[in-house]
C-alpha positions in Angstrom: 69.4 165.0 270.4 68.1 162.7 273.1 70.2 161.6 276.0 68.1 158.9 277.6 67.7 155.2 277.0 64.6 155.0 279.2 62.6 153.5 276.3 64.9 150.4 276.2 64.7 147.2 278.4 67.4 147.0 281.0 69.3 144.3 279.2 69.6 146.5 276.2 70.8 149.4 278.3 73.5 147.1 279.9 74.6 145.9 276.5 75.0 149.4 275.1 76.9 150.6 278.2 79.3 147.7 277.7 79.7 148.4 274.0 80.4 152.1 274.7 83.1 151.1 277.2 84.7 148.8 274.6 84.7 151.6 271.9 86.3 154.0 274.3 89.0 151.5 275.2 89.9 151.2 271.5 89.1 154.5 270.0 89.5 158.1 271.1 86.0 159.1 270.3 84.4 162.6 270.3 80.8 161.4 270.0 79.2 158.0 270.2 75.6 158.2 269.0 72.9 155.5 268.9 70.6 156.0 265.9 68.2 153.9 263.9 65.6 151.5 265.3 66.9 151.3 268.8 67.1 155.1 269.1 63.6 155.5 267.7 62.1 152.5 269.7 60.9 150.4 266.7 63.6 147.7 266.8 62.7 144.1 265.8 63.6 140.7 267.2 61.7 138.2 265.2 62.0 134.4 265.0 59.7 132.1 263.1 59.6 128.7 261.4 58.2 128.6 257.8 56.1 125.8 256.4 59.2 124.2 254.9 60.7 123.8 258.4 63.4 126.4 258.0 63.7 128.8 261.0 64.2 132.4 260.2 65.6 135.0 262.6 65.8 138.7 262.3 67.3 141.1 264.9 67.7 144.8 264.4 71.3 146.1 264.8 72.5 148.6 267.3 73.4 151.4 264.8 76.3 153.5 266.2 77.9 156.6 264.8 81.4 157.1 266.2 82.9 160.5 265.5 86.7 160.9 265.8 89.4 163.6 265.1 91.9 161.3 263.4 89.8 159.2 261.0 92.7 157.6 259.1 94.1 156.1 262.3 91.0 153.9 262.7 89.3 153.7 259.3 91.0 150.8 257.6 92.6 148.9 260.5 89.9 146.5 261.7 88.7 148.5 264.7 85.0 147.8 263.9 85.6 144.1 263.8 87.6 144.2 267.0 84.8 146.1 268.7 82.2 143.6 267.5 84.4 140.7 268.6 85.0 142.1 272.1 81.3 142.9 272.5 80.4 139.3 271.8 83.2 137.6 273.8 83.7 139.9 276.7 80.4 141.6 277.1 78.1 138.8 275.9 76.4 141.2 273.5 73.9 139.2 271.5 72.5 142.1 269.5 74.4 142.7 266.1 76.4 145.9 265.9 76.6 148.2 262.9 79.2 150.9 263.4 80.1 153.8 261.1 83.1 156.0 261.6 83.4 159.6 260.6 85.7 162.5 261.3 84.6 165.6 263.2 85.0 167.6 260.0 82.9 165.2 258.0 80.2 165.1 260.6 80.1 168.9 260.9 80.0 169.4 257.1 77.3 166.8 256.6 75.0 168.1 259.3 75.6 171.7 258.3 74.8 171.1 254.7 71.6 169.3 255.5 72.5 165.8 254.5 69.3 164.2 255.9 70.9 161.0 257.1 73.0 163.0 259.6 70.3 165.5 260.2 67.9 162.7 261.2 70.6 161.3 263.6 70.9 164.7 265.3 67.1 164.7 265.6 66.3 161.1 266.6 69.6 159.8 267.9 70.7 159.2 271.5 74.0 160.6 272.7 75.8 157.7 274.5 79.1 159.5 275.0 80.7 162.9 274.2 84.2 164.0 275.0 83.3 167.6 275.6 86.0 168.8 273.2 83.5 169.7 270.4 80.0 171.1 270.1 77.3 169.2 268.4 76.7 170.9 265.0 73.3 172.5 264.2 71.5 170.7 261.5 70.4 172.6 258.4 66.8 171.5 257.5 66.1 170.7 253.8 62.6 171.2 252.3 60.8 168.2 250.9 61.5 169.6 247.4 65.2 169.7 248.2 65.2 166.1 249.5 63.4 164.9 246.4 65.8 166.7 244.2 68.8 165.0 245.9 67.1 161.6 245.7 66.5 162.0 242.0 70.1 162.9 241.4 71.3 159.9 243.4 69.0 157.6 241.6 70.0 158.9 238.1 73.7 158.7 238.8 74.0 155.5 240.8 71.4 153.4 239.1 72.9 154.1 235.7 76.4 153.4 237.0 75.2 150.0 238.4 73.6 149.1 235.1 76.9 149.8 233.3 78.7 147.4 235.6 76.0 144.8 234.8 76.7 145.3 231.1 80.4 144.9 231.8 79.6 141.7 233.6 77.7 140.4 230.5 80.6 141.3 228.2 83.1 139.5 230.4 80.8 136.5 230.8 80.3 136.2 227.1 84.0 136.1 226.4 84.4 133.5 229.3 86.5 135.9 231.5 84.7 134.5 234.5 86.8 136.1 237.3 86.4 139.5 235.6 82.7 138.8 235.3 82.4 138.0 239.0 84.1 141.3 239.9 81.8 143.3 237.6 78.8 141.6 239.0 79.9 142.4 242.6 80.2 146.0 241.6 76.8 146.1 240.0 75.2 144.6 243.2 77.1 147.0 245.4 76.0 150.0 243.4 72.3 148.9 243.3 72.5 148.7 247.1 74.1 152.2 247.1 71.3 153.5 245.0 68.7 152.4 247.5 70.6 153.8 250.5 71.2 157.1 248.8 67.7 157.6 247.6 66.2 156.7 251.0 68.8 158.2 253.4 71.3 160.4 251.4 74.1 158.2 252.8 76.1 155.1 252.0 78.7 153.6 254.3 82.3 153.1 253.4 82.1 149.4 252.8 82.1 146.9 249.9 80.6 144.2 252.1 77.4 143.0 250.5 76.1 141.5 253.7 76.3 144.8 255.5 74.9 146.8 252.6 72.1 144.2 252.2 71.2 144.5 255.9 70.9 148.2 255.7 68.7 148.0 252.6 66.5 145.3 254.2 65.8 147.8 257.0 64.5 150.3 254.4 62.3 147.9 252.4 61.3 144.3 253.1 61.1 143.8 249.3 64.8 143.0 249.2 64.9 140.2 251.8 64.8 137.3 249.3 67.3 138.7 246.8 70.2 136.5 248.0 68.6 133.6 249.9 70.9 131.8 252.3 68.7 129.0 253.5 71.0 126.2 252.3 74.7 125.6 252.3 74.8 125.9 248.6 73.1 129.3 248.6 75.5 130.5 251.3 78.5 129.4 249.3 77.3 131.1 246.2 76.7 134.4 248.0 80.2 134.1 249.5 81.7 133.7 246.0 80.0 137.0 245.0 81.2 138.7 248.2 84.8 137.5 247.8 84.8 138.6 244.1 85.5 142.3 245.0 89.1 141.5 246.0 89.8 137.8 245.2 88.6 137.8 241.6 91.2 140.3 240.8 94.1 139.5 243.1 93.8 135.8 244.2 94.9 133.4 241.5 93.2 130.6 243.5 89.7 132.2 243.1 87.5 130.2 240.8 83.9 130.6 239.7 82.0 128.6 237.1 79.7 129.6 234.4 76.7 128.0 236.2 77.5 129.8 239.4 77.7 133.1 237.6 74.4 132.4 235.8 72.7 131.9 239.2 74.2 135.0 240.8 73.4 137.1 237.7 69.8 136.1 238.1 69.8 137.4 241.7 71.5 140.7 240.7 69.0 141.2 237.9 66.3 140.8 240.5 68.1 143.3 242.7 68.2 145.7 239.7 64.5 145.4 239.1 63.6 145.9 242.8 66.0 148.8 243.1 64.3 150.7 240.2 60.8 149.8 241.5 61.3 150.7 245.1 63.3 153.9 244.4 60.8 155.3 242.0 58.0 154.7 244.5 60.1 156.4 247.2 60.9 159.4 245.0 57.2 159.8 244.1 56.3 160.0 247.7 58.5 163.1 248.4 55.5 165.5 248.3 
């Protein structure tokens, strides 16, 4: 694993230093590892105006793996959002943060068993902080054949599961159970995203947030960038309805979604399904 950020501009080094300090103030971390585009050196900061006058901006995230001993202490208590908020407000960090939390045992098991998402982190990542209480595990290397086999299993299991949720959406929609339909549609979208992530990286984060999942998938294939357009207020509101459906469609009696709104969102999820199958089959065919 690398230890230097020499390939980054000074402003990025300063941002990451501040972020590490904030993480350490909030979390008793064993390892803080930068991975992804900023670790590899192929990050993107792109801004352009299309012919229709709409300005688009894309910035790569700082992808950070934080390894802790006591995962339940931090996992579901908003620590990631607190870190992001402090990074913006206190450190003036303008680069988006994507943080995943795992226990020492999970990290050791994943690296030792050859899960290639974690193996690639140990190979390409940059160690930003280590407590010194634990050794970095040695990665088991999988053959291309083994990687392909895992990808095929992920695709078969998760893609079929996602399609079943889409069928459940259609059944609920046809009987006019629109809130139930919204939940099933969210689950279908979430699992299509999971399919792509697992086929490409052998990993999916612990989140139901379609925004976060979509950003991760977008980094793997540009084909998905137009699935849920958010260029207008109406498009943003419709996507928020789908995002909120995971919890609110089940538990919030005030949640409402119309037939027309579901029809629009179903078209987008159907597009996501088609792209997922196409992109994943191409990816699997290239494991040679």
